[in-house]
SELUMLUM-748440 format. One record per residue (C-alpha): x, z, y. Coordinates in steps of 0.25 Angstrom, whole numbers. Layout:
BEGIN
- X, Z, Y
- X, Z, Y
...
This chain:
BEGIN
- X, Z, Y
- 36, 22, 89
- 44, 30, 99
- 57, 24, 104
- 64, 36, 97
- 57, 33, 84
- 59, 18, 86
- 74, 20, 87
- 76, 30, 75
- 67, 20, 66
- 76, 8, 71
- 88, 15, 67
- 83, 19, 53
- 78, 5, 51
- 91, -1, 54
- 98, 8, 45
- 89, 5, 34
- 89, -10, 36
- 104, -10, 34
- 102, -6, 19
- 87, -10, 16
- 83, -24, 11
- 69, -23, 11
- 58, -13, 16
- 50, -5, 15
- 63, 0, 11
- 72, -6, 1
- 79, -2, -13
- 89, 6, -4
- 86, 20, -1
- 80, 23, 12
- 76, 36, 19
- 63, 41, 13
- 55, 54, 13
- 60, 65, 5
- 57, 66, -10
- 42, 68, -13
- 39, 79, -22
- 32, 78, -35
- 17, 75, -33
- 7, 87, -35
- -7, 88, -33
- -18, 98, -36
- -32, 97, -42
- -38, 102, -29
- -31, 94, -20
- -33, 80, -27
- -48, 84, -29
- -49, 87, -14
- -41, 75, -9
- -49, 65, -19
- -64, 71, -20
- -66, 73, -5
- -81, 76, -2
- -84, 75, -17
- -80, 61, -18
- -77, 56, -32
- -62, 53, -35
- -59, 39, -37
- -49, 33, -48
- -37, 27, -41
- -28, 16, -46
- -13, 16, -42
- -2, 6, -45
- 10, 12, -51
- 22, 5, -43
- 32, 13, -51
- 26, 8, -65
- 18, -3, -70
- 4, 3, -69
- -8, 7, -61
- -13, 21, -63
- -27, 26, -62
- -28, 39, -54
- -39, 50, -52
- -35, 57, -39
- -44, 68, -42
- -36, 73, -54
- -24, 82, -51
- -10, 78, -55
- -7, 69, -66
- -21, 69, -71
- -25, 60, -60
- -17, 48, -68
- -29, 41, -76
- -19, 32, -82
- -12, 19, -79
- -12, 4, -82
- 0, -5, -83
- -1, -17, -73
- 13, -23, -71
- 26, -19, -64
- 26, -11, -51
- 11, -12, -48
- 9, -12, -32
- -3, -15, -26
- -18, -13, -31
- -32, -19, -28
- -45, -14, -36
- -57, -23, -36
- -71, -16, -36
- -72, -19, -51
- -61, -10, -53
- -50, -22, -57
- -37, -18, -50
- -27, -28, -46
- -13, -23, -46
- 0, -30, -40
- 12, -29, -49
- 26, -35, -50
- 20, -44, -61
- 7, -48, -55
- -7, -43, -52
- -12, -34, -63
- -27, -33, -66
- -32, -19, -70
- -46, -16, -75
- -47, -2, -69
- -59, 2, -78
- -52, -1, -91
- -38, 2, -85
- -32, -10, -91
- -24, -22, -84
- -31, -34, -87
- -23, -44, -81
- -10, -47, -73
- -10, -59, -63
- 4, -63, -62
- 10, -66, -48
- 13, -82, -46
- 22, -78, -35
- 36, -77, -40
- 41, -63, -38
- 53, -62, -46
- 56, -52, -57
- 46, -41, -60
- 52, -29, -55
- 48, -15, -49
- 51, -8, -37
- 47, -9, -21
- 53, -23, -20
- 47, -29, -33
- 40, -42, -33
- 26, -45, -36
- 12, -40, -31
- 11, -29, -20
- -1, -29, -11
- -15, -33, -17
- -29, -34, -12
- -43, -40, -17
- -51, -50, -9
- -64, -43, -5
- -72, -51, -15
- -62, -47, -26
- -59, -62, -31
- -45, -61, -26
- -32, -52, -27
- -22, -54, -16
- -8, -50, -20
- 4, -49, -11
- 16, -52, -20
- 30, -48, -17
- 41, -58, -19
- 55, -51, -18
- 64, -57, -7
- 53, -66, -1
- 39, -68, 4
- 27, -63, -5
- 14, -70, -8
- 0, -67, -8
- -6, -70, -22
- -21, -72, -23
- -26, -68, -37
- -40, -73, -42
- -46, -60, -47
- -56, -68, -57
- -45, -77, -63
- -33, -67, -61
- -24, -77, -56
- -16, -80, -43
- -23, -91, -36
- -15, -91, -23
- -2, -87, -17
- 1, -85, -2
- 14, -82, 4
- 15, -69, 12
- 27, -61, 17
- 36, -52, 10
- 32, -39, 1
- 17, -40, 2
- 14, -25, 1
- -1, -26, 4
- -12, -35, 4
- -26, -33, 11
- -38, -42, 12
- -48, -43, 24
- -62, -38, 22
- -67, -52, 22
- -56, -56, 12
- -52, -68, 21
- -39, -63, 24
- -28, -57, 15
- -17, -48, 22
- -3, -46, 15
- 7, -35, 21
- 20, -42, 20
- 30, -29, 20
- 43, -37, 21
- 40, -47, 31
- 32, -39, 42
- 19, -46, 40
- 5, -47, 35
- 1, -60, 29
- -13, -64, 31
- -19, -74, 21
- -33, -81, 24
- -39, -81, 10
- -47, -94, 14
- -35, -102, 17
- -24, -94, 12
- -16, -96, 25
- -8, -84, 28
- -3, -79, 41
- 8, -69, 42
- 7, -58, 54
- 20, -50, 57
- 17, -35, 57
- 29, -28, 61
- 27, -17, 72
- 41, -13, 72
- 46, -27, 71
- 54, -34, 59
- 68, -30, 62
- 75, -25, 49
- 67, -36, 41
- 67, -32, 26
- 75, -19, 30
- 63, -14, 39
- 54, -3, 35
- 44, -7, 47
- 36, -16, 38
- 21, -18, 35
- 17, -12, 21
- 2, -11, 19
- -10, -15, 28
- -24, -10, 29
- -35, -19, 34
- -44, -12, 45
- -59, -12, 41
- -64, -14, 54
- -57, -27, 58
- -48, -32, 47
- -35, -29, 55
- -23, -25, 47
- -16, -12, 49
- -2, -9, 45
- 5, 4, 47
- 20, 5, 51
- 28, 18, 51
- 17, 27, 55
- 19, 22, 69
- 13, 8, 71
- 0, 2, 65
- 0, -13, 65
- -14, -19, 66
- -14, -33, 63
- -26, -43, 67
- -27, -52, 54
- -34, -63, 62
- -23, -64, 72
- -11, -58, 67
- -10, -48, 80
- -3, -35, 78
- -6, -23, 85
- 1, -9, 83
- -5, 4, 84
- 3, 18, 84
- 2, 27, 72
- 8, 41, 69
- 13, 43, 55
- 27, 40, 58
- 30, 36, 44
- 33, 23, 36
- 20, 18, 32
- 14, 10, 19
- 1, 10, 14
- -12, 9, 23
- -27, 8, 20
- -39, 8, 29
- -52, 16, 26
- -65, 9, 28
- -67, 15, 42
- -53, 10, 46
- -45, 23, 44
- -31, 20, 40
- -23, 27, 29
- -8, 25, 30
- 3, 29, 21
- 15, 34, 27
- 27, 34, 17
- 37, 43, 26
- 48, 41, 36
- 58, 29, 37
- 67, 39, 45
- 64, 54, 40
- 71, 58, 53
- 60, 51, 62
- 48, 48, 53
- 36, 56, 47
- 34, 58, 32
- 23, 52, 23
- 10, 52, 27
- -5, 46, 27
- -9, 42, 40
- -25, 42, 42
- -27, 33, 54
- -41, 32, 60
- -47, 19, 66
- -45, 24, 80
- -30, 26, 77
- -29, 41, 76
- -20, 46, 64
- -18, 58, 55
- -7, 60, 45
- -8, 65, 32
- 7, 69, 26
- 11, 64, 13
- 20, 69, 3
- 31, 58, 1
- 30, 43, 3
- 17, 35, -2
- 13, 21, -2
- -2, 17, -1
- -15, 23, 2
- -29, 21, -4
- -42, 28, 0
- -54, 33, -8
- -67, 26, -6
- -72, 36, 4
- -58, 36, 11
- -57, 52, 9
- -45, 50, 1
- -32, 42, 2
- -24, 40, -10
- -8, 37, -6
- 1, 32, -16
- 15, 39, -18
- 21, 27, -25
- 29, 24, -12
- 40, 13, -18
- 52, 19, -11
- 58, 33, -12
- 48, 45, -12
- 37, 37, -20
- 29, 46, -30
- 19, 44, -42
- 6, 48, -36
- -4, 48, -24
- -7, 57, -12
- -22, 59, -11
- -26, 62, 3
- -39, 68, 8
- -41, 58, 20
- -49, 69, 28
- -41, 81, 26
- -27, 75, 23
- -26, 83, 11
- -17, 77, 1
- -13, 78, -14
- -3, 71, -23
- -7, 65, -35
- 4, 61, -46
- 0, 48, -52
- 6, 35, -56
- 20, 29, -53
- 23, 26, -39
- 9, 22, -36
- 8, 12, -24
- -6, 7, -23
- -19, 15, -25
- -33, 9, -28
- -47, 17, -29
- -54, 12, -41
- -69, 8, -40
- -79, 18, -46
- -83, 14, -60
- -98, 9, -60
């Protein structure tokens, strides 16, 4: 970040910190992008973006953070016809992980819902053993946030937010559908990722500026501070980690910050290095394609006078980037199996969030907006039926 940009950002953050209690943002109003237009799409745009090179369109599942449901989506169908129906799972569903057999594990304020996506029914609810307080909705609600499955599918790893304190990682036995272990982690565990060999679980702790790495053999935990801008401002700071991608080539953890800095964490040593980025926008969701290409969601500016608008960064393994402009804030990004299409959720939890997805052709950058769900946060591609 240039000196001028750093000074401007520091001034904005100082003003925000005086009024914010927690971040990314707080219940108090903060500068956000202008209001997002009503989502629109066309049949031709949707078909182009989701059926590139004749590939069939997958069925998607999204968590409706603004409701108590998950919604099934056909991204090749225009407008509200894309909504294939919803299943009630529990209050304010957040994260989502889908097993190869089609079982979906959904984090909610009440516990982890288990959904049979073939029959489209909730078959179980695994209550949290961590005390999270009253069941509520909204950005700061307690309960499950990030979630990931072990490579062998025997465990679900759930980041649990405890309002006002440190969170936990709850380990769910997927056969018995019960919590079998609880590991302390940092504050507001936005994201959970698992190493390719299943030996480590990485929990991205938003409000404590760190990643907790848990050894799945011993359950020992190590915290690594990931704060390329420092930790000044504490809970009032916007410059915190949100989501993490695991680099396929070496297992390094990749955390984007502000479209300016990519923190690269060696999980074996905790060493953090920083690489430059170009989007200049507050960043949230990130995912890595099998070839190591990163897709990173820019939600928009902290300071509209100095920062750029919402975007999807496509970052090649060599560090080169191209930007796809987005219409309004977004939260997470998921790729089609062939990585030719990116599905970007519109359910940003602050001002500007909307009920839908942006569908991006990753080769051309062409976008279409697909109205669906209620503030959808997480998106998963469902496995093909046998």
